[in-house]
Structures are given as C-alpha cells and as structure tokens.
RODO-2510 file (C-alpha; in nm, 4 decimals, decimal comma):
residues 303
     n   res          X          Y          Z
     1     m    20,4133     6,4113    17,1898
     2     s    20,2430     6,3825    16,8544
     3     r    19,9880     6,6499    16,7578
     4     r    19,6286     6,5446    16,7090
     5     k    19,5325     6,5712    16,3518
     6     k    19,2238     6,7804    16,2861
     7     n    18,9605     6,6101    16,0825
     8     p    18,8773     6,8091    15,7680
     9     r    18,5484     7,0047    15,8035
    10     h    18,2693     6,8607    15,5929
    11     v    18,1291     7,1188    15,3519
    12     n    17,7532     7,0939    15,3069
    13     h    17,6620     7,1608    14,9471
    14     e    17,2882     7,1236    15,0054
    15     r    17,2237     7,4369    15,2140
    16     w    17,0440     7,5958    14,9190
    17     l    16,7582     7,3513    14,9738
    18     v    16,6569     7,5415    15,2877
    19     s    16,6187     7,8707    15,1003
    20     y    16,4481     7,6978    14,8110
    21     a    16,1981     7,5280    15,0432
    22     d    16,1189     7,8646    15,2073
    23     f    16,0647     8,0227    14,8639
    24     i    15,8322     7,7439    14,7508
    25     t    15,6325     7,7727    15,0729
    26     l    15,5893     8,1492    15,0318
    27     l    15,4943     8,1090    14,6668
    28     f    15,2296     7,8517    14,7570
    29     a    15,0894     8,0831    15,0242
    30     f    15,0773     8,3683    14,7728
    31     v    14,8831     8,1568    14,5220
    32     v    14,6374     8,0520    14,7917
    33     v    14,5765     8,4169    14,8866
    34     l    14,5169     8,5107    14,5215
    35     y    14,2690     8,2280    14,4786
    36     a    14,0854     8,3178    14,7969
    37     s    14,0597     8,6851    14,6978
    38     s    13,9137     8,5906    14,3589
    39     q    13,6320     8,3970    14,5236
    40     v    13,4751     8,6961    14,7010
    41     d    13,1080     8,6617    14,7781
    42     k    12,9619     8,9152    14,5345
    43     r    12,6363     8,9395    14,7222
    44     k    12,8093     9,0288    15,0477
    45     v    13,0166     9,2902    14,8669
    46     g    12,6999     9,4247    14,7040
    47     k    12,5288     9,4471    15,0412
    48     l    12,8259     9,6352    15,1835
    49     a    12,8483     9,8735    14,8868
    50     l    12,4748     9,9428    14,8991
    51     a    12,4940    10,0177    15,2714
    52     i    12,7824    10,2592    15,2128
    53     q    12,5907    10,4351    14,9342
    54     v    12,2800    10,4747    15,1523
    55     a    12,4940    10,6145    15,4339
    56     f    12,6584    10,8704    15,2058
    57     q    12,3204    10,9692    15,0622
    58     d    12,1856    11,0254    15,4129
    59     m    12,4862    11,2504    15,4806
    60     g    12,4152    11,4458    15,1605
    61     v    12,7409    11,3512    14,9903
    62     f    12,5732    11,1687    14,6999
    63     p    12,2448    11,2760    14,5354
    64     t    11,9566    11,0690    14,6552
    65     s    11,8536    10,8039    14,4054
    66     s    11,4886    10,7789    14,3096
    67     t    11,5297    10,4169    14,2033
    68     e    11,3254    10,1772    14,4118
    69     v    11,5108     9,8461    14,4283
    70     p    11,3676     9,5621    14,6390
    71     i    11,6258     9,4721    14,9009
    72     d    11,6287     9,1346    15,0688
    73     v    11,8682     9,1450    15,3631
    74     s    11,9149     8,7707    15,3590
    75     d    11,9759     8,7589    14,9836
    76     p    12,0657     9,1088    14,8650
    77     m    12,0974     9,2066    14,5012
    78     p    12,4555     9,2612    14,3814
    79     f    12,5445     9,6300    14,3748
    80     s    12,6379     9,6120    14,0075
    81     n    12,2777     9,5169    13,9286
    82     v    12,1494     9,8151    14,1274
    83     q    12,3742    10,0484    13,9280
    84     a    12,2622     9,8853    13,6021
    85     i    11,8962     9,9471    13,6933
    86     e    11,9653    10,3133    13,7739
    87     n    12,1613    10,3686    13,4530
    88     m    11,8883    10,2025    13,2483
    89     q    11,6226    10,4285    13,3975
    90     k    11,8358    10,7390    13,3384
    91     n    11,8981    10,6399    12,9767
    92     a    11,5290    10,5692    12,9278
    93     s    11,4362    10,9156    13,0578
    94     v    11,6920    11,0807    12,8295
    95     a    11,5708    10,8783    12,5324
    96     h    11,2152    10,9868    12,6127
    97     i    11,3224    11,3519    12,6068
    98     a    11,5162    11,3050    12,2827
    99     s    11,2427    11,1130    12,1051
   100     h    10,9731    11,3757    12,1617
   101     p    11,1218    11,7164    12,0802
   102     e    10,8976    12,0003    11,9785
   103     g    10,8441    11,9965    11,6064
   104     s    10,9889    11,6467    11,5634
   105     l    11,1646    11,5915    11,2320
   106     g    10,9761    11,2685    11,1910
   107     s    10,6402    11,4408    11,1318
   108     g    10,4524    11,3339    10,8221
   109     r    10,4361    11,6841    10,6777
   110     e    10,8094    11,7398    10,7040
   111     n    10,8915    11,3971    10,5622
   112     g    10,6716    11,4836    10,2676
   113     d    10,8505    11,8159    10,2178
   114     l    11,1907    11,6458    10,2241
   115     a    11,0730    11,3792     9,9822
   116     q    10,9547    11,6476     9,7400
   117     l    11,2830    11,8369     9,7811
   118     e    11,4790    11,5174     9,7138
   119     t    11,2820    11,4588     9,3940
   120     e    11,3475    11,8121     9,2699
   121     l    11,7187    11,7870     9,3544
   122     e    11,7521    11,4554     9,1732
   123     s    11,5981    11,6160     8,8671
   124     t    11,8052    11,9344     8,8663
   125     l    12,1319    11,7571     8,9598
   126     a    12,0930    11,4539     8,7369
   127     a    12,4164    11,5198     8,5455
   128     e    12,6257    11,5689     8,8613
   129     i    12,4750    11,2598     9,0241
   130     k    12,5535    11,0551     8,7148
   131     r    12,9167    11,1723     8,7279
   132     k    12,9238    11,0796     9,0993
   133     e    13,0057    11,4351     9,1988
   134     i    12,6938    11,4542     9,4164
   135     a    12,5173    11,1831     9,6144
   136     m    12,1992    11,1959     9,8210
   137     r    12,0668    10,9780    10,0975
   138     r    11,8068    10,9930    10,3735
   139     e    11,9046    10,9747    10,7387
   140     p    11,7032    11,0198    11,0590
   141     d    11,8401    11,3754    11,0794
   142     g    11,7014    11,4624    10,7382
   143     l    11,8093    11,4725    10,3751
   144     v    12,1867    11,4538    10,3183
   145     i    12,3361    11,6060    10,0029
   146     s    12,6988    11,4931     9,9696
   147     l    12,9292    11,7171     9,7681
   148     r    13,2190    11,4932     9,6665
   149     e    13,5700    11,6366     9,6612
   150     v    13,6185    11,5195     9,3030
   151     g    13,3494    11,7621     9,1871
   152     f    13,3773    12,0572     9,4247
   153     f    13,7289    12,0864     9,5715
   154     e    14,0880    12,0461     9,4712
   155     s    14,2839    11,7935     9,6765
   156     g    14,3981    11,9500    10,0044
   157     s    14,2116    12,2764     9,9382
   158     a    13,9029    12,4324    10,0962
   159     q    13,8289    12,6641     9,8014
   160     m    13,5297    12,5582     9,5931
   161     k    13,5978    12,4987     9,2249
   162     a    13,4618    12,7663     8,9932
   163     a    13,3213    12,4965     8,7635
   164     s    13,1031    12,3577     9,0440
   165     e    12,9407    12,6901     9,1365
   166     p    12,6394    12,6568     8,8993
   167     a    12,5447    12,3192     9,0485
   168     f    12,5869    12,4544     9,4007
   169     d    12,3728    12,7581     9,3195
   170     r    12,0905    12,5311     9,2049
   171     i    12,1060    12,3512     9,5393
   172     a    12,1110    12,6790     9,7318
   173     t    11,8130    12,8142     9,5379
   174     l    11,5934    12,5148     9,6220
   175     l    11,6954    12,5271     9,9888
   176     r    11,6417    12,9031    10,0159
   177     e    11,2927    12,8784     9,8673
   178     r    11,1928    12,6431    10,1505
   179     n    11,3852    12,8339    10,4190
   180     c    11,5276    12,5056    10,5474
   181     r    11,7553    12,4653    10,8446
   182     v    12,0884    12,3349    10,7165
   183     r    12,3923    12,1829    10,8856
   184     i    12,7158    12,1739    10,6850
   185     e    12,9498    11,8848    10,7756
   186     g    13,3063    11,8518    10,6500
   187     h    13,4575    11,5022    10,6169
   188     t    13,7884    11,3585    10,4951
   189     d    13,9515    11,0200    10,4439
   190     n    14,2152    10,8778    10,6787
   191     v    14,5176    10,9875    10,4751
   192     p    14,7152    11,2400    10,6852
   193     i    14,7511    11,5888    10,5413
   194     h    15,0212    11,8456    10,6101
   195     n    15,0644    12,1321    10,3695
   196     g    15,1200    12,5035    10,3907
   197     q    14,7522    12,5686    10,4688
   198     f    14,6370    12,2746    10,6841
   199     s    14,8215    12,0604    10,9348
   200     s    14,5470    11,8024    10,9957
   201     n    14,2281    11,6597    10,8513
   202     w    14,0363    11,8361    11,1280
   203     e    14,1372    12,1738    10,9921
   204     l    14,0648    12,0754    10,6316
   205     s    13,7164    11,9389    10,7072
   206     t    13,6246    12,2410    10,9207
   207     s    13,7526    12,4900    10,6637
   208     r    13,5550    12,3255    10,3838
   209     a    13,2383    12,3347    10,5935
   210     t    13,2794    12,7031    10,6796
   211     e    13,3655    12,7830    10,3172
   212     i    13,0290    12,6383    10,2100
   213     v    12,8593    12,8455    10,4816
   214     r    13,0372    13,1585    10,3593
   215     v    12,9298    13,0968     9,9998
   216     l    12,5690    13,0392    10,1053
   217     i    12,5606    13,3662    10,3010
   218     v    12,7669    13,5959    10,0790
   219     r    12,6771    13,4834     9,7278
   220     d    12,3418    13,3091     9,7669
   221     g    12,1919    13,5329    10,0363
   222     y    12,1051    13,2490    10,2735
   223     n    11,9812    13,3396    10,6202
   224     p    12,2803    13,2889    10,8567
   225     a    12,0477    13,1948    11,1420
   226     r    11,9473    12,8835    10,9470
   227     l    12,3051    12,7583    10,9107
   228     s    12,5560    12,5711    11,1241
   229     a    12,8918    12,4159    11,0410
   230     a    13,1021    12,1326    11,1825
   231     g    13,4162    11,9438    11,0865
   232     y    13,4454    11,5727    11,1634
   233     g    13,7804    11,4922    11,0021
   234     e    13,8185    11,1251    10,9121
   235     y    13,6042    10,9893    11,1941
   236     h    13,2630    10,9523    11,0267
   237     p    13,3308    10,7625    10,7031
   238     i    13,0512    10,6314    10,4837
   239     a    13,2787    10,3820    10,3040
   240     s    13,5915    10,1824    10,3754
   241     n    13,9186    10,3725    10,3624
   242     a    14,0943    10,0561    10,2477
   243     t    14,0137    10,1265     9,8815
   244     a    14,0668    10,4302     9,6607
   245     e    13,6958    10,4377     9,5756
   246     g    13,6000    10,4351     9,9436
   247     r    13,8442    10,7134    10,0292
   248     s    13,7060    10,9193     9,7428
   249     a    13,3520    10,8778     9,8799
   250     n    13,4656    10,9822    10,2281
   251     r    13,6213    11,3088    10,1058
   252     r    13,3019    11,5100    10,1024
   253     v    13,1006    11,7971    10,2447
   254     d    12,7526    11,6942    10,3583
   255     i    12,4657    11,9421    10,3411
   256     v    12,2196    11,8035    10,5956
   257     v    11,8713    11,9489    10,5371
   258     l    11,7000    11,9458    10,8763
   259     g    11,3637    12,0839    10,7673
   260     q    11,1621    12,3803    10,8840
   261     e    11,2525    12,5920    11,1870
   262     v    11,1269    12,4777    11,5244
   263     p    10,9618    12,7698    11,7073
   264     s    11,1440    12,8356    12,0341
   265     a    10,9863    12,9243    12,3654
   266     p    11,0217    13,2840    12,4919
   267     g    11,3558    13,3485    12,6538
   268     r    11,5096    13,0309    12,5097
   269     e    11,6365    13,1500    12,1728
   270     g    11,9437    12,9618    12,0636
   271     v    11,9066    12,6970    12,3340
   272     s    11,8266    12,3413    12,2312
   273     s    11,6301    12,1210    12,4673
   274     a    11,8239    11,8288    12,3286
   275     g    12,1544    11,9667    12,4549
   276     n    12,1194    11,7712    12,7776
   277     a    12,0724    11,4544    12,5780
   278     r    12,3998    11,5229    12,3932
   279     a    12,5731    11,5628    12,7280
   280     h    12,4748    11,2030    12,8107
   281     g    12,5967    11,0737    12,4735
   282     e    12,2430    11,0143    12,3472
   283     s    12,1022    11,0949    12,0055
   284     t    11,9023    11,4155    11,9715
   285     t    11,6821    11,2928    11,6880
   286     p    11,4417    10,9972    11,6799
   287     g    11,5918    10,6830    11,5340
   288     r    11,9479    10,8165    11,5368
   289     t    12,1628    10,5118    11,5990
   290     q    12,5007    10,6840    11,6131
   291     s    12,5141    11,0345    11,7479
   292     k    12,7826    11,2653    11,6210
   293     p    12,9672    11,4945    11,8563
   294     s    12,8673    11,8564    11,8744
   295     p    13,1793    12,0596    11,7988
   296     a    13,1680    12,4318    11,8386
   297     i    13,0777    12,6197    11,5252
   298     p    13,4057    12,7652    11,3999
   299     r    13,4453    13,1270    11,3043
   300     l    13,4057    13,2006    10,9358
   301     p    13,7420    13,2376    10,7608
   302     s    13,8308    13,5919    10,6647
   303     r    13,8632    13,6706    10,3006
***
C-alpha cells in the first residue's frame, strides 16, 4: 500500500500584521487620551480648586484669605485668576510699606543735601574723575561714588593703593562732616579669579568692601554705626562684560551715600521696617526698580 504524501505546511509570512495593527490601535488610543486631557475645562478645574482651598481654610490648614472675589457658581472664575488677584494685593501692600518709610530718602531736604555733596565731590575730585578713576551717579538709593579698580586697587588684590589714599581721604572728610549713612558695595567683572588669596569673585568683592570700611573706621575715624558692607561679585554690572572697557567699569567699589540717619523707634534699634519687604523680593526704597539682595555684613578682616 502506498503511503499518503503529506502536503507541505503553508508558512504565513504576514503574521506580523496582527501585532502591528494592535500597536497602531493602542497608539491611536494614546493620542486620543492626550488630546482629551489637554482640553480640560479650566473653569471647572478652577471651581474645584477654589472649593478645595475654602475647605482647607475652614479646617485651619491654610491661612484665611482676606481677598473678596465674586464667585458665580454657574460661571466661576478660574483659580489662577483668584491667585493672581491675591498676589497683586499682597504686592501692593508691600509696595505701600516700602514706598513710605520713616524719613524717606526722597525728601526734598535730603535730595538737596545730596546734590550739594555731589557738587563738592565733583570739585574736589575733578582730577580723578577726568582720569576715570572715580565716577559718580545718582540712584534712588542715594549718591553713588564708584572707586574704579584702575585707580584704587591692584588686579586681584583687596589692598588699597597708597597713591589713592589722598583722594579717598577727601571723600571721607566730606562724608564725615555730614555724618552720612554709607553702604560700601564691592563689584567685579565676570572673569573668574583663583589666586593664593581669593578663590572666587565673591570673596574679592566682599574683601574690597570690608577693606574700605576698615580704612574709614581706623584711619578716617568714621562712625562704625553709619557703615555697612556687601559684596555682589559679578552679578550687578553697570556695563557690558563683553568689552575690556566695560569690564574695567564693572571692577569697582561703590560708596552709596544714603543720607542722614533715620531715627528709630524705642526698642527697635538695628531693625529695619523694610526687612519684610526684602523678604518678598520687593525694593526697600521708593523708585528702586531692581532690588539687590541683602547679604550678611561680613566680619572685618584682621590685620
């Protein structure tokens, strides 16, 4: 008897289409879900978020907001708008506090005193200003006297040049006669520094500022209570660091003349009412468009 021949099994080379079709279907579903999630009704989400906030405030978890926002249940305001209104009111209250400090620097009498001081400094420092070793400008904080590195410091050093001491003494004499409040600010360019004395521009700027404070106290007899010092490194330039001339202008120590002392209330010596405004990132002087940070006053370097 002859054996039945088995027909050869047909191999299907198109089975991959099933997996591919499943993948395409899942990918389409994923895209549809993404599209649907991006079209969330913002007003419904705002209504939900506002309800959650009110519930947490009733439980005492969040501080109760004093902002009165009209709520229409049928057409509620988006929650982001409610937050924007609250933030705007908070910023307005802080700005109100900052713009009306006791003994505001913007008073007419003090502006007149600073204008007279600027005139006298321009006269007594005419030679240094002409050589671009000293520059002066007015800012909302007060009168700024910029001591350029080229005239007062060696590159990478915080020690004042002996040749610049007479000019500095003339500045100190005029400031001491008026008993002005003075803030010393150290600044650098953006060129990194790393030598045996300083490892960063922060250290260099701070050391130059405290060196000026030391000279004012020790040699010129300035009242230490009228002085403060801060180092800002390369982060508050007055010119572009892209050019050699701009970098030279940025390497400076600014003597910011703040004016006469503001009498403090009893029991509040050494405490500034504008400190809370700094904590919110607001300016502490009227018209100040860019507030500088308030670094701690560094300890005077030992001699």
